[in-house]
N, C-alpha and C positions, 0 to 999 in steps of 0.2 A: 663227259668228264668236265663239268663246268665249274664256274666260280663267279666271283663278284665282278661282273663286267656287263656291258650292254648286251653281250651275246649270252648272258647267263641263262636266260630262260630256255635256250636251245641247247645248252651244253650237256655233253655225255657225262654221261657221267656214270676253389681255396683254405685257438692254438692249443693243441692239447695242453692243459695245465698239469705238468707232472706233479705227482704227490711226493714231496720230499719228506719221507718219514723214515729216518735212519734208525729210530729206536725200535721199530717193529721188524720182525723177521720179514724177509722179502715176500713170503707167501701170504702175509697178512696185510701188506701195504695196500692202501686204498687204490683203486683203479684210476687211471687218468680220466679227466673229465671228458665226456663225449665230444667229439669234434663235429662241427657242422660246416657246411659250405653254402655260400650264397653267391648271387651273380653280381654283387656290388664290386666296384674296383677295389684293389688292394691299397696299401698305404703309400706306395711309391709313386712319385711323379714319373711320367714316361716320356722318353725322347724317341723321335723317329728320324732315322738317317738314311738317305739314299746313297748307295755306292754303285758305281758302274765298273765292275770288274771285267777282265777279259782273260779267258783261258788260252794262253799262247800256244799250248800244245795242240789244241783243237781249233785254234783261230776262231774262237767263239765267245761273244759277249755273254756275261752271266750277271745281269743286274740284280741287286738285292735291296730290300728295305729292312732295316734293323730296328725293332722296338726294344728298348732297354730301360731298366730302372735308372733314373737319375739320382736316386737317393737309396740309402740302405747299404749294408755291408755285403760285399761280394767275397769271393767270386761267385757268379751266378750260373746255374745250369743253363744250357743252351738248347733251344728247339729250332729245328729247320722245318719250314713249312713249304709245301709244294702245292701250287694252285691247280685247278682243274683245267680242262680244255677251254681255251678262249679267255683265260684269266690273266693275271699279272701280279707283280709284287705289290701292287696297290690294293689287292683284294684281301678279304678276310681280316680286315683291320680290327673288328670287334674281338677276334681271338688274340691277335698279336698284342694289342694294348692291354687286354685283361691279364694275360699271362705275365707280361712285363710288370704290371702293377703289383703282382704277387711274387716278384723276385726271379723272373726268368728273362733271358735274352732270346727274343723270337726273331728269327731271320727268315724273311719271306723271299723266295727265289722266283725270278722271272725266267721261264723256260722258252727261249726263242724257238719259233717254229710251231708251237702249240699255244701261243699266248694271244692276247687281244689283237696286237698289231698284225699278226699273221692271218688272222681270220677276217680282217677288214679289207684285205687287198682286193681290188677290183669290184667291190660291192657284191661279191658272190658268197654271202655269209654261210648259207647252208652247205654249199659245195665245199667251201674252204674248211668247214667243220669236219666234214666227212673225210676229206683228203688228209687233214692234219691228224685225225684219229687213226687213220689207216696206214700212215707212213711209219714204217719200223724205225726210221732214223730218229724220229721224235721220241719213241719209246726208249731207245738206247741212250739218247743224249741226256734224258732227265736224271737217271741215277748218277751219271758221270758229272752232271752239273752239281749234284749234292756232294759228291766226293771233292770236287774242286772247291766248293764253298767251305767245306770243313778244313781243307788245306789252307785256304785264305784266312779263316778264323784263327788258326794256329799262328800264322804270321802276325795277324792283327793283335793277338794277345801278348806278343813279345815286346811291343813298344811302339811309340809314335802315334798312338791313337787314344781317344778318350776311353776306349774299352780295354786298353792294355792292362793285363793282369786282373781283369774283372770277369773273365770268362772261365768257367769251370768246364774244361773240355774232357774231363773224365766222366761227366754226366750230361750226355747228349741224347735228346729225344728227336724223333722224326714224326711229322704229321702231314696229312694231305687229304684232299677231297677229290673223289672221282678219278680222273687221270692222275691227279696228285696222290690219291690213295693207292693206285696201282704203283706209282713211283715209290711210295712208302713201303709197300709190301716187297717190292724188288730190293730195296735197300735193306729191309729186314731179313732177306734171305730167300724169298720166293723165287723159284727157278723160272726163267723166261726162255722157253724153247730149250735148247741144250746149253744156254749160257749160264755160267755159275759165277762170273766175275763181277756181278753187279751188287752183291751184298757188301755192306759197310760195317765192319766190326766195331767202329767207334760209336755207333748208335746203340743205346742200351734199352730203350723202350719206344713204343710207337702208338700213334692214334690214327686209325684208318677209317675215313668217312666215305661211305658209299663206294666200296671197292668193287670194281668190275669183276664179273665172273671170269676165271681163267679159261683160255681157249683149250689148254690141255686138260684132259679128264683123268689123267693118271695122278690123282691127288697126293698119293703117298710120296711120289717123286717130287712133285711141285712144291710141297710144303715141308719136306723133311729137314731142311736146313734153316727153318725159322725157329730161333731159340730165344726170343726176347718177349717180354710182356707186351701185349697189345690190347688196346681198347678199340673195339670195332663199333661203329655207329651206322645206323641205317634207319629207314622208316617203312611203314607198311605200304606206302605208295611210291617207293623209291625205284620206279622203273626208269630206264634210260630213254630219253627222247631220241638219242642217236646211239646206235648199237643195239645189241639184243639182250642185255642183262636185265632180268626181271627182279622185282623187289625181293622175292624169296631166295634168289641166288646170292644176294649180298652177304648172307651168313656163311657161305662156303668156307672162307678162310678161318672163321671162328671155329667151325665144326672140325676142320681138318688139322689145324696147328695143335701139336701136342707137347712142344718142348718147353713151355713156360706158361705163366698165368695168362689167361685170356678172358676178356669180358666182351659181352655183346649187348648193346642197347638198341632196341627197336622202338622208335617213336610212333605212337598210334596216330595215324593220319599224316605222318611226315612224308613229304615228297623229296625229290632229289635236290631241291634248291634250298631247303631249310638250313643247310650248313654254310651256304655262301652268301645268302641274302638275295634280294631281288631288285632289278632295275626296271626293266620294261614291264614286268608283271607287277601288279599291285600286291602289297604285302597282304598275306593271308592272316585271318584272325588269330591263329595259334602260333604264328611265327615268333612273337616275343616270348611266349612260354617255352618254345623249343630252344631259343637262343639262351635263355636263362638256365635251362637244364643242361645244355651243352657246356656252358661255361662252368657250372658246378662240377659236372662229372669229369671234364678234361683236367681242370685244375687239381682236383683230388687225385686223379691218376698220376699226374706229373709229380705231385707231392709224395705220393706213395713210392713211385718207382725211380724218380730222379733224385729226390731229397731223402729217401729212405724213411719216410714218416709213417710209423706204425699206426698212428691214430687215423691218418688219411686212408690207409689200406683197410682198416677196420670199418671206416665209414662206407667205403666202396663195397666191401665183401660181406658185411654183417648187417645189412638192412638200411643203412643211412641213405644211400643213393636210391635204392628201391622205393623207400618211403617218399623221397622227394619227387620221384617220377610219378608216383600215384597211378592214376588212370591214363596218364599221357605217355607212358612208355613202359617197356618191360626190360628188366635186367637179367641176363644170364651170365654165368661165370664158370670157368674151369680153372681151379687153383691147384698148383703143383705142391 
């Protein structure tokens, strides 16, 4: 469940132009211009702010990094991002900055106990990775971190902050990679053991990158409470360096969730690290291609399901994204 950190190589793991033709009957009105998405930054300047919050009820620090549009009219939809094992709030900057440039506030959470600092203790990287991945306290703490962050954002939106009244907290998305993808699915409603209190109803859509296979095999029970649209992303080489999830198992949530629109992108030749970037490992030749396609697809998904943009949904579901992927990825979809 990795992310953008020195430990990353070991980790487990964007206008339709409406046709205003009032003289014609609705059925004869010209269709909206086709929407397209590129990986270039959007029109807004982006600010990045570090906040060191503490959940007093759990006596737990919950640091965040917030990427936000400095220009443009709000309020803006909000995305909460959860890093993978060994990551931090500093990771996945390419996602946070891009989404913010297109009119979203992206809040990257640092999960203590499964973050970069925890894995560096004592110089026992591999052992620390395994211990953090296997500690059930980390798994439980992560969705509770997300809940606390949403509570804090509600307070932040009320006043006394540059973001006051600029957050649209009726339109919240959740995203994550690897352990962060597990966190995302738990927040979306995936059952964890017998626990049912981890789902967060304020979240309206999600993006899950490299989701670990669930330990429970009774999939009907595990996924029956997931009722939000999800864009699942993986790669044909997305095996876990730590843990036992194989690339083929990453599609299990897509296959099993039935309660809302689901998409699955499988990048041809993509491994576990294409979503987070690389530090120790040298960049692979196709990484820039994958990043471009990730930015295109994720921004279109947020536009479709957080902004209610029909043209964005059409681009996703009616061939636009599939054409952009070409031979570099395969798009599957289950639409309600």
